[in-house]
C-alpha positions in Angstrom: 94.1 23.7 136.7 95.1 20.0 136.3 98.8 20.8 135.9 98.5 22.9 139.1 96.9 20.0 141.0 99.5 17.6 139.6 102.4 19.8 140.8 100.8 20.1 144.2 100.2 16.4 144.5 103.7 15.6 143.5 105.0 17.9 146.2 102.8 16.2 148.7 103.5 12.6 147.7 106.6 12.1 149.9 104.7 13.2 153.0 101.7 11.2 152.0 103.7 8.1 151.6 105.3 8.7 155.0 101.8 9.2 156.4 102.5 12.7 157.5 99.5 14.4 155.8 96.1 15.0 157.4 92.9 13.3 156.4 91.7 16.2 154.1 95.0 16.2 152.2 94.8 12.4 152.0 91.4 12.6 150.4 92.5 15.2 147.9 95.5 13.2 146.9 93.7 9.9 146.6 90.9 11.5 144.5 93.5 13.0 142.2 95.4 9.7 141.9 92.2 8.0 140.7 91.9 10.3 137.8 95.5 11.1 136.9 97.6 8.3 135.4 100.8 10.4 135.4 100.6 11.2 139.1 99.6 7.7 140.0 102.7 6.4 138.1 104.8 9.0 140.0 103.2 7.7 143.2 104.1 4.1 142.4 107.6 5.0 141.4 108.2 7.1 144.4 106.7 4.5 146.8 109.1 1.9 145.3 112.1 4.2 145.6 111.2 5.0 149.2 110.8 1.3 150.0 114.2 0.6 148.5 115.7 3.5 150.5 114.0 2.3 153.6 115.4 -1.2 153.2 118.8 0.3 152.6 118.6 2.3 155.8 117.3 -0.8 157.7 120.2 -2.8 156.3 122.6 -0.2 157.4 121.1 -0.3 160.9 121.3 -4.1 160.9 124.9 -4.0 159.7 125.7 -1.5 162.5 124.1 -3.7 165.1 126.0 -6.7 163.7 129.3 -4.8 164.0 128.5 -3.7 167.5 127.5 -7.3 168.5 130.7 -8.6 166.9 132.7 -6.1 168.9 130.9 -7.1 172.1 131.5 -10.7 171.3 135.2 -10.1 170.7 135.4 -8.1 173.9 133.8 -10.8 175.9 136.2 -13.4 174.4 139.2 -11.2 175.3 137.9 -10.7 178.8 137.3 -14.5 179.2 140.8 -15.2 177.9 142.3 -12.6 180.3 140.4 -14.1 183.3 141.4 -17.6 182.2 145.1 -16.6 182.1 144.8 -14.9 185.5 143.3 -18.1 187.0 146.0 -20.2 185.4 148.7 -17.9 186.8 147.0 -18.0 190.3 146.7 -21.8 190.3 150.4 -22.1 189.2 151.5 -19.8 192.0 149.5 -21.7 194.6 150.9 -25.0 193.4 154.5 -23.7 193.5 154.1 -22.1 196.9 152.6 -25.2 198.4 155.4 -27.2 196.8 158.0 -24.9 198.4 156.3 -25.2 201.8 156.1 -29.0 201.7 159.7 -29.4 200.7 161.0 -26.9 203.2 159.0 -28.4 206.1 160.8 -31.8 205.6 164.2 -30.4 206.6 165.7 -31.4 210.0 165.7 -28.1 211.8 166.8 -29.8 215.0 170.2 -30.4 213.5 171.4 -27.9 210.9 173.7 -25.0 210.1 173.2 -21.8 208.1 175.6 -19.3 206.8 174.1 -16.0 205.8 176.1 -13.3 204.0 174.4 -9.9 203.6 175.9 -7.1 201.4 174.6 -3.6 201.4 176.0 -0.2 200.5 177.0 0.5 204.1 178.2 -2.8 205.4 178.9 -6.5 204.9 177.6 -9.0 207.4 178.3 -12.7 207.9 176.2 -14.8 210.2 177.0 -18.4 211.1 174.5 -20.5 213.0 175.0 -24.1 214.2 172.3 -26.1 216.1 172.0 -29.5 217.6 168.6 -29.9 219.4 168.8 -27.4 222.3 172.5 -26.5 221.9 173.5 -23.8 219.4 175.9 -21.1 218.6 175.4 -18.0 216.5 178.4 -15.9 215.2 177.7 -12.6 213.5 180.6 -10.6 212.0 179.9 -7.1 210.6 182.3 -4.9 208.6 181.6 -1.2 207.9 183.6 2.0 207.7 184.0 2.0 211.5 185.7 -1.4 211.6 184.8 -4.9 212.4 182.3 -5.9 215.1 181.4 -9.4 216.2 178.5 -10.7 218.3 178.5 -14.3 219.5 175.7 -16.0 221.4 175.5 -19.6 222.4 173.8 -22.2 224.5 175.4 -25.5 225.5 174.2 -28.0 228.0 172.2 -25.3 229.8 174.9 -22.8 229.9 174.4 -19.7 227.7 176.3 -16.4 227.1 176.6 -13.5 224.7 179.9 -11.8 223.8 180.6 -8.8 221.6 183.9 -7.6 220.1 184.6 -4.2 218.5 187.8 -4.3 216.4 189.0 -7.3 218.4 188.3 -5.8 221.8 185.6 -7.4 223.9 182.8 -5.1 225.0 182.1 -5.7 228.6 179.0 -3.5 228.7 176.9 -5.6 226.3 173.3 -6.1 227.4 173.0 -9.9 227.8 169.4 -10.4 227.0 167.7 -13.8 226.8 169.3 -16.1 224.2 166.9 -17.7 221.8 167.3 -20.1 218.9 167.6 -18.7 215.4 164.4 -18.6 213.4 165.0 -20.6 210.2 164.5 -18.3 207.3 162.2 -19.6 204.6 160.0 -17.9 202.0 156.9 -19.3 203.7 153.6 -17.9 205.1 152.8 -21.2 206.8 149.1 -20.5 206.6 146.5 -21.1 204.0 145.3 -17.5 203.7 148.9 -16.3 203.8 149.7 -18.4 200.7 146.5 -17.3 199.0 147.5 -13.6 199.6 150.9 -14.3 198.2 149.5 -15.9 195.1 147.1 -13.0 194.6 149.9 -10.5 194.8 151.1 -8.9 191.6 154.5 -10.6 191.9 155.8 -13.0 189.3 157.1 -16.6 189.6 159.7 -17.7 187.1 162.0 -20.7 186.6 165.7 -19.8 186.8 169.1 -21.4 187.5 171.3 -20.0 190.3 174.6 -21.6 191.4 173.9 -24.5 189.1 170.6 -25.2 191.0 167.2 -25.1 189.5 165.3 -22.4 191.3 162.1 -20.4 191.5 162.4 -16.7 191.3 159.7 -15.0 193.2 159.4 -11.2 192.7 157.1 -9.9 195.4 157.0 -6.5 197.1 160.3 -5.4 195.6 162.0 -8.5 196.9 163.6 -11.1 194.6 163.7 -14.5 196.3 165.7 -17.3 194.7 164.3 -20.6 196.1 166.0 -23.9 195.6 163.4 -26.2 194.0 165.0 -29.3 195.6 164.8 -28.0 199.2 162.2 -25.3 199.1 164.7 -22.9 200.9 165.7 -19.4 199.9 169.3 -19.4 198.8 169.4 -15.7 197.7 167.4 -12.6 198.5 167.7 -9.2 196.8 166.0 -6.2 198.3 165.4 -3.8 195.4 164.6 -0.9 197.7 167.9 -0.7 199.5 170.1 -2.7 197.0 170.9 -5.3 199.7 171.8 -8.9 198.8 171.7 -11.9 201.1 173.1 -15.3 200.3 172.1 -18.4 202.3 173.9 -21.8 202.6 172.5 -24.7 204.6 173.6 -28.1 205.8 171.5 -30.6 207.7 172.3 -33.5 210.0 176.0 -33.1 210.6 176.1 -30.8 213.6 177.3 -32.3 216.9 177.6 -30.9 220.4 181.4 -31.4 220.1 181.5 -29.1 217.1 179.5 -26.4 218.9 181.7 -26.8 222.0 184.9 -26.4 219.8 183.5 -23.2 218.3 182.8 -21.9 221.7 186.3 -22.8 223.1 187.9 -21.1 220.1 186.3 -17.7 220.8 
């Protein structure tokens, strides 16, 4: 009978230790343990083993939590570094854009010339523009498979005119609309929010040398703009979408009314 009770108690001990048995079973086990040294020893050994096992499981849980916390900490660090780099890039763009704008705005646009050469798959265009205060002349020559066309517009001492030539023959039917000064091309937004938007764009800003000049290369919206660091003016533009290339050349302060008049007289 005792061996039978011992076997029963040993089977119940794991549940007893985990407090899964009812009060009647608890009373039976406890009474048996008082009178049975072997079962009491089994109870003590089993309790110790389960404590060690419990501690092992708890340690595993703690280690898992530590690993998770370490991964979260690493992830936070990576996110912080990424945000920090983005801020640095943004601030650098703002500084460069403002620097470009400040330098470009100092040029004398009341007296300057600009030569612009555009090359595409379908045509080549050369535009010359000379201005001295209110007097100016603009000469655009375009070459394509149909031949050479030229449009000339000018204003000198209040007199203005537009002429157009197709393959050397003047077109008398040209629509002579109002003649206006050329808009100086610059890679500028000329507004605070415009510059912020440009800096927030996904384009890149790099240092590069072009025509032996230190330049900024701005890659924005499929346009590559090479901007002279010294003047803040675009000296080359590449449109990636249509493979067009535009080169710019500027001079300042050496355009006279006599030069504009000579160009007009030589038309």
